[in-house]
N, C-alpha and C positions, 0 to 999 in steps of 0.2 A: 526394565520397567513392564515387558510385556511377559510376566510370571503368572501361571494360571493360578497361583495362591494369593497373588496380590492384585488380581483384576477381577471385576464384576460388571455385569450388565447394567446399564444405567436405565433402571426402570423409573417411569414417571408416575409417583404417587403423592399428590398434593397435601396429603392428610398425614401419612405415616413417614414419608421421605426416607425410604429405607436405604437408598444408595446415595454415595457422593458425600460432600461436605455437609456434615449435619447443622452447621451454621448458616446453609444457605437452603433456601426451600427449592423445591422441584420446580416450579415457576421462574424464580430467579436463576437457577441452572439453565433452563430452556431458553430463556429469553435472551441468552447470549448467542445464541445461533440467529444469524441475521436471515432474512430473507426466505424463509421457508413457510410458505403458504399452501393450504390444500385447496386444489382446484375443483370444487364440486358445484354444482348449481344448487341453488338454496333449495329447490324442490326435491332434489335427489337425496338419497341416503337412508339408512336404517334407522331405528330408534336410537335415540341418544347420540348420533353425529351429525344430524342436521343443526345447522347454526342457528341459534336464536337470535331475536333483534339484539342489536348492539347497544341496548340501553335496558334498565331495569336492574334491580339490586341482585338478582341471581343469575344474569346473563353470562352464558360461555360462548367462546368462539369455536368456529369449527377446528381451529388448529390445537385448542386445549383439549377438545373431546377426542381428536384423532390421538393426541399423545396419551390419553387414558387408555386408549385401544393398542397402545405400543409401538405405532408408528414411527415414534423417535427413538427405538431401540434398533432399527436396521438402518442400512446404508440407503438413505432416502433417495440420492443421486440415482441409484439403480433400480429401486423398487416403487419409487411415486407412483409412476404412470400403471404400474400393475393394481397396487392399493387402490387408488382413485378408479381405475376402471372397473375392477371388480365391485368396489363400494357402490359406483352409480349404476352398472348394468343389471347388477342383481337386485337391486332395490327401487327400480322405477317400473312404472307400469309398461307390460309387455306391448301392448299397441303403440306402434311408434317410437317404442324406446330402442335402447342399443342392442337389446337380443334379438328384436323383431327382424334385423337384418341378416341373422344367422339362419333363418328358417330355410329349409330346403336346399342349403348350400351343402354341396359335396365336399366331405372333409379332405379331399385330394387339394382343394384350393389352400389347406395349410399344411400340405405334403405329409398328409396321413399315409402311412405304410399300409400295404396291401394285406397284410395279416398281423394280427387280426382285425379282419374286415370291419370298416365302420361306416355306419348310415347317415344320411342328412337328418337333422332334427326337423320333424313337423311341428306344426302349430300346436296339435293337441298334446304331443310330448312336451312340449314346452310348457304350456299351460298346465300340465299335470305336475311338473316339478316344480314349478315357481309360485302357483297361485295358493295364495294365503301365508306364504311363508316370508319372513325377512332372513337377510343374510348379513349380520354384521360382520365386517371385515376387521380381524385383529391381526397384528404382527408380535411375534414373540422372538426377540432376540436372545442368543444363548451365548456362553463364552467357549468361542471357538478353540480356545487353548486346552481347555480341558476334554477328557475322552469324550466321544459322542455318546456312550453309553451314559457317563454322567449328566450329560445335557437332556437325555432322553427322559431321566427320572426328574428332572426340575421341570421341563416342560409338561410332563405328566401332571405334576401337582398344580401347574398353572392352570391347564386344561379344565381339570376337576374343579377347582375354584371357580373359573369363568362359567362353567355350566350351571354350578350352584347359584352365582351370582343373577344369571338370567332367569332361573327359577324363581328366585326372590323377587325379580322385577314384575313377576306375574306372567312371563312367557313359558310356554312348553319347550324344553332344550334339552335334548337326549344325545346326541351326536355333532361332530365337527368333521369338516372337511379340509384336510391340510393341503397346502400346496407349498412346494420346496423349492430352493434353488441351491443348486451345487452340493457342497457340503452338509447343507441343511436336509437333504434326501437320507443321508447317512444317519442322522438325528431320528426322522421320521421312522426311518425303518427299524430302528432300535427302540423307538417309541411303541410300534405296533407288535413286536416280536414277542411271542409267548414266553421265552426264557430270558427276556430283558425286561422293558418297562409294561410290557403285556397289557396293551391298553387298546388292542384291536376292536374290542366290542364298542368302544366309544367313538370310534372314527369310522365314518360312513364311507369314505373313499380317500385317496391320495393322489394328487398330480404331482409329479417329479419332472423339475426342469433341470436340463444339463448335469445330470447325476454322474459322479465318477463311479460308476457301479463296482468296479473292482479296482478301484485306483487310478493313478495317472503318473507315468515317468515325468511329467513337467514338474512334479513335486521333487524327484531326485535333481532334475537339473536346476532347479531354482535354488535348492540347498548348496549347490556347487557353483553356481554361476548368477544368482540373483534373479529377481523378477524382470519381465522385459518391460522398458519404458515405451509407452504409446508415443506415436509420432505427433499425433495432435489430440487435444482435449484433455481434462483433467483426469488424472488416474492416481488415487492416492495411495493404491496398495503398495507400489515399490518403495514410496516414503515412508510407510508404516511398517513393513514386514521386511523391506529391505531390497535394495537394487544391487547388492553385492552378496556373492554367496557367504562371506563371513556374517553378514547381519542376519540373513535368513537362517542359518544354521543356528545362530544364538537364540532365534525365536522357536523355531519348529523343532529345533533339536532338544529343546525343553518343553516341548508341547505335546502332550499324547495325543490331541485331537489333529494336529498337523501332521503327525505320523501316520494316522490313520487314513490319509490322503495317497500315501506312498502304494504302488502296485501290490496287490495281494498275491497269494499263489496262484488264484484263478485267472491272473493276467496272463500267466504262462513263463515259459522260459524265452530267453535271447533277446530280450529287449534293451539290455545294456551292451554295447557294441564297441570293440576296439578295431580300428583300421589302420593299413598302412599302405600307401600308394594303391588305394582301391582294393586292397586285399584285407579279407577279414580274418584278423589273426584270432580272435575269441569272442564270445557273447556269453552274457550272464542274465539271470542264472542258468545253470545246466540241470538242476536237480529238484526243480519246483521249490526251492526255498529261498527268496530273496531274502528274508529276515538275517539268515546266516551267511548267505553268499555274497552279499551287497551291503546291507545296511549296517550290520555289526562287525563287517569285516575291517580289520585294522593293519597298518604298514602296508597298504596298497594302495597306489595312486587313483584308483578307479572306484575306490570305495565311496560309500555314501558320506561319510564323516571325516573332517579334518578336525582332529580333536582340540587343536589349538584355537579353533573358532567357536567352540562349545560354550565356553565359559569366560567371556570378556571381562565380566565384573570380578572374576575370582572368587564367586561364591563357593563355600564349602559344600553346598549341596549339589551343585549343577556338574556332576562328574560323569564320565563315561559310562560307569557302571549304572548310574541311574538312567541314562540314556537308553542303555540297553534293555534295562526293565521297562522302559516306555515302548520299545520295540516290540518285546514280547507281549505286552498289552495288546498293540496293535495287531499282531499276530492271533491272539485270543480272540479281539474283536472281530476281526475278518472271519475267522473259522466259525465262530458262533453266528454271524449275521448269515453266512453262505448265501443261498440263493432265496432268501425269505424277502417276500414282499407282502404287504398288505393284500387281502383277497380281492380287493377292487381298487387297482392301481392304473393309471395313465401316465404316459410319459412322452416328453419332447426333449430333442437334442440336437446339437449341431452335427450335420454329415456334410460338410462342406469343403470340398477339396481346395478351396481358396483361402482356408482358415488353418494352415499346417499345425499340427497339434500334439508334436512330440510323441508319435506312436512309440518310436525308439529314440533312444538317446546314443549319440555316437561320437566317440573320442577318435580324433584322426591324428597319428604319430607323423611327424614331418618326414618328408618323402628322402631326406637327406640321411636318416636314421639308419645305422648299418650294424647295430647292436643285436644280440641273441637273446638277451633276457629282459624283455619289454616288462614282465611282470613285477620285475625287481626296481624298477625306475624310481628314483626319489625325487620328489618336487623340490626344486629350490627357489623356484619364484611363480607366483600365481597372482593375476591380476584380478581374480574373484569374479571374472565375468567370462571366463572359458579359455582364457590363454596360459597356458602352462610351460615352465621351463623345467626340464628334468636331466637327471644325470643317471648314467650306468657306470658302476664299478667295475672296471677291469682289472685284468691281471697286472701285477707290477706296479699298483696304485694307481693307474692312469684312470681318467675320467672321461666319459664320452657324454657329452652334452646333447639334447635334442629338444625340439618344442612340440607340444602337443595342443591340440585346438579343439574345442566343441564344435561339430557339424551342425548344420542349419536343420531346424525344425522340419518335419514331413508328417504325412499322414492326415487323412480327413478328419475334421472335427469342428472345434471352436476355438482354437488357438490354446487350450488348456487341457480338455476332456477328448481324448481321440476315440474314434469309432469303435475301435477294439475294445474299449472299456464300455461305452454307451450301449453297444449293441448286446452286450451280455444279458441286458434286461429282456431280450427276446427269449430267452431260454426259459422264463417264467410262465407258468400257465396264469398265474394271478395279475399278469399285464394285460388289461383289457383293450387297450388302444394305444398305439405308436405313433408319434410323428417325427420322421427323420428330416429335418429342416436345414435351410442353408440362410445365409444372408447376416448372421450375428456373431459377433465376439462372445466369449464366455460370461463375463461380469455384466455385460448390457444386453443380454438375451431378452430379458422383461421390457426392452424398448422396441422390439421387433413386432409387427403387427401381426403375423403369422402365428408367433409365441403367445401372444395375448389372446388372439381368437381361438386358437387350439386349448388354451387353459380355459377360457369361459365355456367352450364347448363341452370340456371333460367336466367341468364343475357342474354342468345341467346334467349331463349323464349320469354322475353320480346321485345327484340330489334326486333324479326321478326313481331311485331304487329305495327311497326311505319309506319305511312303514313305521307310522307312530304308534307307539304302545296303547294309546287311548282310542 
């Protein structure tokens, strides 16, 4: 079902109804989602989102207007606080408004990194950035199964149409400010990249949250062992993408976008480790090419792909050869993206030692193993969650059985993106501010107050750089 060719983003358009069942209106489709309410004060909000009186022949609720802004296209459970906070804070009077409490606050309160240095906002700076401007907050979902390059081209068209729509409404609208989460940062970097979607001139600035800048070994781990189940709270990701390696491989192994989350060459060597009795037998990649040394590796138990998991539907298209083509596409995407960031970029990410984040993936061969050719072990049993049974063929037809297990996650980060990947953003001169934060898990980062406040701070800093053409 999760095939990039058979999926689409559910866009809310009550007039043309471009997605979903054509016999069902956009309102009918969205009404099936229970208990989704936008929590904004009636007096807050930019033009076209403020709720109208619930009577009158043409009245529209806040919820319908929010859907028209794309708020229903994204995982509302993770992003609603961000969307509501931005909409309210950026569009209410500064005096005694949500932004007033940020005046004079040292960005260190939100765990700003010392370089590049960031200064507190003054009232004059805040007024100069905000006065006379509205900041309508839109969300744009993208098909994360397809290449992030394709998503960038799609988002470009939508932004261009959005700008034209606001001009048609009678507003001056020249640029957008982009806020991303995780993989969305790869889309935004491709969106601005001069050799990809080439939209930098229409983007005033970008705020990246928990971006896997050069990939994350967690993607390898989850394709072999499944997504982790949270101990408490609702987490739909394992249910959708898979809590077993076989399920995740069937999805991400056929997803160009998903494979672009794997560590790139820039992540470096040695992040996939094989140990026995505390002794490191080997590590990969060795020669800076994870695509050939790990991802496309066949007949090695520690490679990324178990081919029998790749195509459970027995589709004639979902072959290992096609998978290798997607890996090549991921390499090309990584290489072209390089160290490019929009010229006015701010970032925040997890740098938390209490949120171990798969900086490396370690396979531990059982201590009783006495064989000599561990490279050639063959898997005979796999629980798809990190416990393997393997055999080594000995002389005379004998077989030596052993067990292999996945070691625990380690390395500071946010449980998904390790610091080793996030810190790569510090190498870019285009990154104007960095917040190294603690206290949140990857998917829930925009529920954290420091992440929310630092995002608002960065948006104001970006807005202050706007020069109107008129």
